C-alpha positions in Angstrom: -10.5 -61.7 61.6 -13.8 -59.9 60.1 -13.1 -56.7 62.3 -9.7 -56.5 60.7 -10.9 -56.9 57.2 -13.6 -54.2 58.0 -11.1 -51.7 59.6 -8.6 -52.1 57.1 -11.0 -51.6 54.4 -12.2 -48.6 56.0 -8.7 -47.5 56.3 -8.2 -48.1 52.3 -11.5 -46.3 51.8 -10.8 -43.2 53.5 -7.0 -42.8 52.1 -8.5 -43.3 48.3 -11.1 -40.5 49.7 -8.1 -38.5 51.1 -5.5 -39.1 47.3 -9.3 -38.3 45.4 -9.7 -35.0 47.2 -5.2 -34.3 47.0 -6.1 -35.1 43.4 -9.2 -33.3 42.4 -7.6 -30.3 44.2 -4.1 -30.5 41.8 -6.7 -30.8 39.2 -8.9 -28.1 39.8 -5.3 -25.6 40.6 -4.5 -26.7 37.3 -7.2 -26.2 35.5 -6.9 -23.0 37.1 -4.0 -22.3 35.7 -4.9 -23.2 32.4 -7.3 -20.9 32.5 -5.5 -18.1 33.5 -2.9 -18.8 30.8 -5.7 -17.2 28.6 -7.5 -13.4 28.2 -10.2 -13.1 25.8 -9.3 -9.7 25.5 -6.0 -7.3 25.1 -8.0 -5.0 27.1 -8.1 -7.7 30.2 -4.4 -8.8 29.2 -3.1 -5.5 29.7 -5.1 -5.0 33.0 -3.6 -8.1 34.3 -0.1 -7.9 33.3 1.0 -4.9 32.5 -1.2 -2.2 34.5 1.5 0.3 35.1 2.3 0.3 31.1 6.3 -0.2 32.3 6.1 -4.0 30.1 7.7 -4.4 26.6 4.7 -6.2 25.3 6.0 -7.7 22.2 4.2 -9.2 19.3 5.8 -12.8 19.8 3.9 -11.8 23.5 0.9 -10.8 21.6 1.1 -14.0 19.2 1.5 -16.0 22.1 -1.7 -14.6 24.0 -3.8 -15.1 20.8 -1.9 -18.7 20.5 -3.0 -19.5 24.2 -6.8 -18.1 23.3 -7.0 -20.2 20.4 -5.8 -23.2 22.4 -8.5 -22.6 24.7 -11.1 -22.8 21.9 -10.1 -25.5 20.5 -10.1 -27.4 24.1 -13.6 -26.5 24.3 -14.4 -27.4 20.7 -12.6 -31.0 21.1 -14.7 -31.4 25.1 -18.1 -30.8 23.3 -18.8 -27.9 25.1 -22.4 -25.5 23.6 -20.6 -23.2 21.0 -22.8 -19.7 22.3 -21.7 -17.7 25.9 -18.5 -17.1 27.8 -18.3 -20.6 28.2 -18.8 -21.9 24.6 -16.0 -23.0 22.2 -16.9 -20.2 19.6 -16.2 -17.5 21.3 -12.3 -17.7 21.9 -12.4 -17.9 18.0 -13.8 -14.9 17.1 -12.7 -13.2 20.0 -9.3 -13.7 18.7 -9.2 -11.2 15.9 -12.0 -8.2 16.8 -10.8 -8.0 20.8 -7.2 -8.9 20.3 -5.4 -9.0 16.2 -6.7 -5.6 16.0 -7.2 -3.8 19.2 -3.8 -4.6 20.2 -2.7 -2.7 17.1 -1.4 -5.7 15.6 -3.3 -5.1 12.4 -2.1 -1.7 11.6 1.3 -2.7 12.5 1.3 -5.1 10.0 0.0 -2.8 7.6 2.4 0.1 8.0 5.7 -2.1 8.3 4.6 -4.8 6.3 2.0 -4.5 4.0 -1.8 -3.9 3.8 -1.5 -7.1 1.2 -0.2 -9.6 4.3 -3.1 -8.1 6.6 -5.7 -9.1 4.1 -4.1 -12.5 4.1 -4.2 -13.2 7.6 -7.6 -11.7 8.2 -8.7 -14.5 5.4 -7.3 -16.7 7.4 -8.7 -15.5 11.0 -12.0 -16.0 8.4 -10.7 -19.5 7.4 -10.1 -20.9 10.9 -13.4 -19.3 12.2 -15.9 -21.5 8.9 -13.5 -24.2 9.8 -15.3 -24.0 13.6 -19.2 -22.6 12.5 -19.4 -25.7 9.8 -18.4 -27.8 12.6 -15.5 -29.6 10.7 -13.0 -32.3 12.5 -10.9 -31.3 15.2 -8.2 -32.0 12.6 -9.2 -29.6 10.5 -9.9 -27.3 13.2 -6.6 -27.2 14.7 -5.3 -27.2 11.2 -6.6 -23.9 10.3 -5.3 -22.7 13.7 -1.9 -23.9 13.0 -1.9 -22.1 10.2 -2.7 -18.8 11.2 -0.7 -18.5 14.4 2.2 -19.7 12.3 1.6 -16.4 10.2 1.1 -14.3 13.4 4.6 -15.7 14.5 5.8 -14.9 11.3 4.9 -11.1 11.4 5.5 -11.2 14.7 9.5 -12.4 14.5 10.0 -9.5 11.7 8.6 -6.6 13.9 10.0 -7.6 17.0 12.9 -7.8 15.0 12.5 -4.6 13.5 11.9 -3.1 17.7 14.5 -4.6 18.6 12.6 -6.8 21.2 14.3 -9.8 20.8 17.1 -8.2 22.5 17.3 -7.0 26.9 16.2 -3.6 27.6 19.7 -2.0 27.7 20.2 -3.4 24.4 17.0 -2.4 22.2 17.4 -1.2 18.9 14.1 -0.2 18.7 15.4 3.4 19.7 17.8 3.7 16.7 17.2 5.6 14.1 16.2 2.7 11.5 13.0 2.5 13.5 11.9 6.5 12.4 13.0 5.7 9.1 10.6 2.5 9.3 7.8 4.9 11.0 8.0 7.3 8.7 7.9 5.2 5.8 4.9 3.2 7.1 2.6 6.6 7.8 3.7 7.8 4.3 3.2 4.6 2.9 -0.6 4.4 4.9 -1.5 8.0 3.6 -0.5 7.6 0.2 -2.6 4.6 -0.5 -5.7 5.5 1.4 -5.4 8.6 0.0 -5.0 7.8 -3.7 -8.4 5.9 -3.7 -9.9 9.2 -2.4 -7.7 11.6 -4.6 -8.5 9.9 -7.9 -12.3 10.5 -7.3 -12.0 14.0 -6.2 -9.2 15.1 -8.3 -11.3 13.6 -11.5 -14.4 15.4 -10.4 -12.7 19.0 -9.9 -10.9 18.6 -13.2 -14.5 17.4 -15.0 -15.9 20.6 -13.5 -13.0 22.6 -14.5 -13.1 21.4 -18.3 -17.0 21.8 -18.4 -16.4 25.5 -17.4 -19.0 24.8 -14.7 -16.5 26.2 -11.8 -19.4 26.9 -9.1 -19.5 23.4 -9.0 -16.4 22.8 -7.7 -17.7 24.4 -3.9 -19.7 21.3 -4.1 -16.5 19.0 -4.5 -14.0 20.7 -1.9 -16.8 21.2 0.3 -17.8 17.8 0.9 -14.2 16.8 0.8 -13.4 19.7 3.7 -16.9 18.1 5.6 -15.7 14.8 5.4 -12.5 15.9 7.3 -14.7 17.3 10.1 -16.4 14.2 10.0 -13.6 12.1 10.0 -11.5 13.6 13.0 -15.3 12.8 14.9 -15.8 9.5 13.6 -12.1 8.8 14.5 -12.7 10.5 18.0 -16.3 7.8 18.6 -14.6 4.9 17.4 -11.4 5.2 19.4 -13.9 5.9 22.3 -16.1 2.6 21.3 -13.4 0.6 20.8 -11.3 1.7 24.3 -14.7 0.5 26.2 -15.4 -2.7 24.6 -12.2 -3.7 23.8 -13.7 -4.3 20.4 -12.4 -2.9 17.0 -15.7 -4.6 15.3 -17.9 -0.9 15.1 -15.0 0.7 13.0 -15.6 -2.3 10.2 -19.1 -1.8 10.4 -18.8 2.0 9.8 -16.3 1.9 6.8 -18.2 -1.2 5.0 -21.7 0.5 5.0 -19.7 4.1 3.8 -17.9 2.1 1.2 -21.2 0.2 -0.4 -22.9 4.0 0.0 -20.0 5.8 -2.0 -20.6 2.3 -4.6 -24.2 3.6 -5.4 -23.3 7.0 -5.7 -20.3 6.3 -7.7 -22.3 4.4 -10.3 -25.0 7.2 -10.9 -22.0 9.8 -11.3 -20.7 7.5 -13.5 -23.3 6.4 -15.6 -24.5 10.6 -15.6 -20.6 11.2 -16.8 -20.7 8.5 -19.9 -24.2 9.9 -21.0 -22.1 13.0 -21.5 -19.0 11.7 -23.2 -20.3 13.2 -26.5 -19.2 17.1 -27.0 -22.4 17.3 -28.4 -24.5 15.6 -25.5 -22.2 18.2 -23.5 -23.2 20.9 -25.2 -27.0 20.9 -25.2 -26.8 19.8 -21.6 -24.9 23.4 -20.8 -27.5 25.3 -23.3 -30.8 23.9 -21.4 -28.7 25.1 -18.1 -27.6 28.3 -19.0 -30.2 30.3 -17.3 -28.4 29.5 -14.1 -30.6 27.1 -12.9 -27.7 24.7 -13.0 -28.6 21.0 -11.9 -28.1 21.0 -8.3 -28.7 17.5 -7.8 -26.1 16.6 -10.2 -23.3 18.9 -8.5 -24.5 17.6 -5.2 -24.2 13.6 -5.9 -20.6 15.1 -7.3 -20.3 16.8 -4.0 -21.7 13.4 -1.8 -19.4 11.2 -3.8 -16.3 13.4 -2.7 -17.3 13.5 1.0 -17.9 9.4 1.0 -14.2 9.3 -1.0 -13.0 10.9 1.6 -14.3 10.2 4.6 -14.2 6.4 4.1 -10.2 6.8 4.4 -10.3 9.6 7.0 -11.1 7.6 10.0 -9.4 4.7 9.7 -5.7 6.9 8.7 -6.6 9.3 11.6 -6.8 6.5 14.2 -3.9 4.4 12.5 -1.7 7.6 12.8 -2.9 7.7 16.9 -1.0 4.4 17.4 2.3 5.8 16.2 2.0 9.0 18.0 1.5 6.9 20.9 4.9 4.8 20.0 6.6 7.9 19.1 8.6 8.7 22.3 9.8 5.1 22.9 12.3 5.8 19.4 15.1 8.3 18.8 13.4 10.9 16.3 9.8 9.4 16.8 8.1 12.5 16.6 10.1 13.9 13.5 9.4 10.4 12.3 5.5 11.0 12.8 5.1 13.8 11.4 7.6 13.9 8.8 5.9 10.3 7.3 2.2 12.5 7.7 3.1 15.7 5.9 5.1 14.0 3.3 2.2 11.6 2.8 -0.1 14.0 2.2 1.9 16.6 0.1 2.3 13.5 -2.3 -1.6 12.8 -2.6 -1.7 17.2 -3.2 0.7 16.4 -5.8 -1.7 13.0 -7.3 -4.5 16.1 -7.0 -2.8 18.6 -9.0 -1.2 16.6 -11.5 -4.6 14.9 -11.8 -6.2 18.6 -12.6 -3.5 20.0 -15.2 -3.8 17.6 -17.2 -7.2 16.1 -16.9 -8.1 19.8 -18.2 -5.6 19.5 -21.0 -7.4 16.4 -22.6 -9.7 16.4 -25.1 -14.0 16.3 -24.0 -14.9 13.0 -25.1 -12.3 10.4 -24.2 -11.7 12.8 -20.7 -15.3 11.8 -20.1 -14.9 8.4 -21.5 -11.8 7.9 -19.0 -13.0 9.9 -15.6 -16.7 7.7 -16.5 -14.2 4.5 -16.5 -12.3 5.5 -13.3 -15.3 6.6 -11.1 -16.5 3.0 -12.3 -13.5 0.8 -11.5 -13.5 2.8 -8.0 -17.3 1.5 -7.5 -16.2 -2.0 -7.9 -13.2 -1.9 -5.8 -15.2 -0.1 -3.4 -17.7 -2.9 -3.3 -14.9 -5.7 -2.6 -13.9 -3.8 -0.1 -16.5 -2.8 1.5 -18.3 -6.3 1.4 -14.9 -7.9 3.0 -15.1 -4.8 5.7 -18.8 -5.7 6.3 -18.8 -9.7 5.7 -15.3 -10.6 6.9 -14.1 -7.9 9.5 -16.9 -6.5 10.6 -18.4 -10.0 11.4 -21.3 -10.6 9.6 -20.4 -13.7 7.9 -20.1 -15.7 10.6 -23.1 -14.0 12.8 -25.2 -15.4 10.1 -23.3 -18.1 9.4 -24.3 -20.8 7.0 -23.8 -20.4 3.1 -23.1 -17.1 3.7 -20.0 -18.2 6.0 -19.1 -20.8 3.2 -18.9 -18.0 0.7 -16.2 -16.0 2.8 -13.5 -18.5 2.9 -10.9 -19.0 0.8 -11.4 -19.9 -2.8 -8.5 -22.6 -3.1 -8.0 -22.0 -7.4 -7.5 -18.0 -5.9 -5.3 -18.2 -2.3 -2.4 -16.6 -4.2 -4.7 -13.5 -4.5 -4.5 -12.7 -0.3 -1.0 -11.7 -0.8 -0.9 -9.1 -3.6 -0.6 -5.2 -2.8 -2.2 -4.2 -6.5 -4.9 -6.6 -6.0 -5.8 -5.6 -2.5 -6.2 -1.8 -3.7 -7.8 -2.6 -6.1 -10.5 -4.6 -3.2 -10.4 -7.9 -5.4 -9.8 -10.3 -2.8 -9.9 -15.1 -3.2 -13.8 -15.3 -1.8 -17.1 -14.9 -3.2 -18.2 -12.9 -0.6 -16.8 -10.4 -2.3 -15.7 -11.3 -5.9 -19.6 -12.4 -6.5 -21.1 -8.7 -6.1 -18.0 -7.6 -8.5 -18.5 -9.5 -11.0 -22.4 -8.8 -11.1 -21.5 -5.4 -11.3 -19.1 -5.1 -13.6 -21.1 -6.9 -15.9 -23.8 -4.5 -15.5 -21.0 -1.5 -15.7 -19.7 -3.0 -19.2 -23.6 -3.6 -20.4 -24.3 0.3 -19.1 -21.2 1.2 -21.1 -22.2 -0.4 -24.4 -25.5 0.5 -24.2 -24.3 4.8 -23.8 -22.2 3.8 -26.5 -25.2 2.4 -29.2 -27.1 5.7 -28.0 -24.9 8.3 -28.5 -23.9 6.7 -31.9 -27.5 6.2 -33.0 -28.2 10.0 -31.9 -24.7 11.3 -33.7 -26.2 9.2 -37.3 -29.6 10.8 -36.9 -28.7 14.3 -36.2 
């Protein structure tokens, strides 16, 4: 009897072992299938799922993959995994932006076909999500931030897929129609006009300033700086494209743009203060008489040229990379190349017209008001560049999350100002609802106002004692 019980026990034990082994294999297979559902980068996804480039990858497909990656991040976060490393919980969250949203072309497509303000709105939500994770918020809060982000991406994906005709079968796709070509034309025209406007406001004002003050020989510095910036933009675009192609990461581009913007801020402040000091015609007459010997102040002219260089260079590489993306898509639509080239030509023509208008009307206004207006323009642009530079470095460039703690808390949305993230005009001025951008801008604004008041007071005192 005992032997029978022992035999039964052994049999039951062996049976349990078999079931356990089968269950473990099934669980392992299920785990592998879960792991196979996400990719840490868009480049890896394309290599695995679309190696020959024949598959139509829709924006909802990209959103699905980003969602899968974020779900994996939440799973790791909830399971108590370590933060850093390939198996850490933080990597899926940070890769979702630099290795997916930007490198897949999603960001630039939204910027062109929807709006730049929408891109800022989505980027801010990426930042809010990573802030919640870095601050070790509750799983429920992290999930809520992820769901909000995916919802925003899904909304944009539906808009873009409808525009490109991706919701239909490939034989029925409307993406090859003239409607998409016109949308592409408008997207490229809009991006060149928007990005070029910042540069041309500065370059045009400085050129008009030099003509107004009978210092036309200084134009070679401004135009030379702009020309060198165009060449440097092409070179930088090639470098950035090579880097992002090899690493699947777009962060280097954001860092370059951020550093350039902050450098431009310093030079713009210097030039603005110099111009305001010459706002009175007497001050300018004295300045000219001091330089009449021909030894023109090359330091000031070089500063103008360097300002023009930074203003053009800051936008040039991004515009080139933007257009490159649309060239790659042009052959898949009717009149695609006409739309791309047409958008580029029309955008450049519009920028040229604005430049001429600034030159013509700038030269005709009185000397004092012209200096004052030009100086104020420089000050406004320096504040705008400061905001966008801080955004590109700390949010897009990932500096806030790298530092973490208090700095990253400054990169989150200010709840009372959340409405600002979808405003195109505010985005153009580099104004975003975060303390990491608004704080430095407010400080610079106060410093600028005080500087202007002191300059005007000094000018008035000179006038009274003259």
